[in-house]
C-alpha positions as CSV (number, residue, x, y, z in Angstrom):
1,M,0.2,-0.2,0.2
2,K,1.6,3.3,-1.1
3,K,1.8,6.2,1.3
4,I,-0.5,9.2,-0.7
5,T,0.0,13.4,0.7
6,I,-2.0,15.6,-0.9
7,I,-1.5,19.4,-0.5
8,F,-4.0,21.6,-0.9
9,R,-2.4,25.0,-1.2
10,H,-4.8,27.1,-3.7
11,A,-8.2,28.9,-2.7
12,P,-11.3,26.8,-3.1
13,H,-13.1,28.8,-6.0
14,G,-11.7,30.3,-9.1
15,S,-9.8,27.0,-10.6
16,A,-10.5,23.6,-10.4
17,K,-7.5,22.4,-8.4
18,G,-9.5,21.9,-4.9
19,R,-12.0,19.9,-6.5
20,E,-9.5,17.6,-8.5
21,G,-7.2,17.4,-5.5
22,L,-10.5,16.0,-3.2
23,D,-11.9,14.1,-6.0
24,F,-8.0,12.3,-6.2
25,A,-8.1,11.9,-2.8
26,L,-11.2,9.7,-2.6
27,L,-10.5,7.7,-6.0
28,S,-6.9,7.0,-4.1
29,A,-8.6,5.8,-1.1
30,S,-11.5,3.7,-2.5
31,F,-8.4,1.5,-4.1
32,E,-7.0,1.5,-0.3
33,Q,-4.2,3.6,-0.6
34,E,-3.3,5.7,2.2
35,V,-4.3,9.1,2.1
36,S,-3.2,12.1,4.0
37,L,-4.0,15.4,3.2
38,I,-2.5,19.0,4.2
39,F,-3.8,22.2,4.3
40,A,-1.7,25.2,3.8
41,D,-1.5,28.6,2.2
42,E,-4.6,29.8,0.5
43,G,-5.4,25.7,0.8
44,V,-7.0,26.4,4.3
45,L,-9.7,28.6,2.8
46,N,-10.8,25.3,2.0
47,L,-11.4,24.4,5.5
48,I,-14.2,27.2,5.8
49,P,-17.6,26.2,6.8
50,Q,-20.7,27.8,5.0
51,Q,-18.8,28.8,1.8
52,A,-21.4,30.0,-1.0
53,P,-20.0,29.1,-4.1
54,E,-23.2,29.0,-6.1
55,T,-23.5,32.8,-5.8
56,I,-20.4,33.1,-8.5
57,G,-21.4,30.1,-10.4
58,A,-19.5,27.3,-8.7
59,K,-20.1,23.9,-7.2
60,D,-20.4,23.8,-3.8
61,F,-17.6,20.9,-3.6
62,L,-16.6,21.5,0.0
63,A,-19.0,19.7,1.6
64,A,-17.8,16.3,-0.1
65,F,-14.9,16.8,2.7
66,K,-17.7,15.7,5.4
67,A,-17.1,12.0,3.3
68,L,-13.4,12.0,4.3
69,P,-13.9,9.5,6.9
70,L,-16.3,7.2,4.9
71,Y,-13.3,6.3,2.9
72,D,-11.2,5.9,6.0
73,I,-8.9,9.2,5.5
74,E,-8.2,10.2,8.7
75,S,-5.1,11.8,8.2
76,V,-6.0,15.7,7.9
77,Y,-3.8,18.3,8.7
78,A,-3.5,22.1,8.2
79,C,-0.6,24.5,8.6
80,Q,-0.4,25.9,11.7
81,Q,1.3,29.2,10.1
82,S,-1.2,29.1,7.3
83,L,-4.4,29.2,9.8
84,A,-2.5,32.4,11.3
85,D,-2.1,33.9,8.1
86,F,-5.8,33.9,7.5
87,Q,-6.6,34.5,11.3
88,L,-8.6,31.0,11.3
89,D,-9.1,29.4,14.0
90,E,-9.1,25.5,14.3
91,S,-11.9,25.3,16.5
92,A,-14.5,26.9,13.7
93,L,-13.4,24.9,10.9
94,A,-15.7,22.5,8.6
95,I,-14.1,19.5,9.4
96,P,-11.9,18.0,12.4
97,L,-8.1,17.6,11.6
98,D,-4.3,18.4,13.5
99,V,-2.6,21.6,13.0
100,K,1.1,20.9,12.7
101,T,3.7,23.1,12.2
102,P,5.6,24.1,8.9
103,K,8.6,21.8,10.0
104,E,6.4,18.9,11.6
105,I,4.6,19.0,8.1
106,G,8.0,18.8,6.4
107,E,8.4,15.6,8.4
108,L,5.0,14.3,7.4
109,L,6.1,15.0,3.7
110,T,9.4,12.9,4.0
111,Q,6.6,9.2,4.9
112,A,5.0,9.7,1.9
113,D,5.6,7.7,-0.9
114,E,4.2,10.1,-3.4
115,V,3.6,13.4,-2.7
116,F,0.4,15.7,-4.9
117,V,-0.2,19.5,-4.9
118,Y,-3.4,20.8,-5.7
């Protein structure tokens, strides 16, 4: 079983990167790969609850992040510095996750067989 780490670095709307990253994560997990997710930089904006992407003509793929446990994706992390940069509080995020320092995230990346950035 491969260890796949997917890093979300882009804001959720304005491009398809976030949706594609989530689709790839769910697909990989359905093939019994060990999948970890890391939200960093603008990617932490994917974690803000109650977004209304329909107002800009986008689909609400963010609700699908709540399905991660159904796919046995339990290793979900956010960058502490990125959360601070956007003044986001861990307790107010849409999904449960662990907050890691940039150094700890670097250590997680060394454990992955494959790393994909979206």
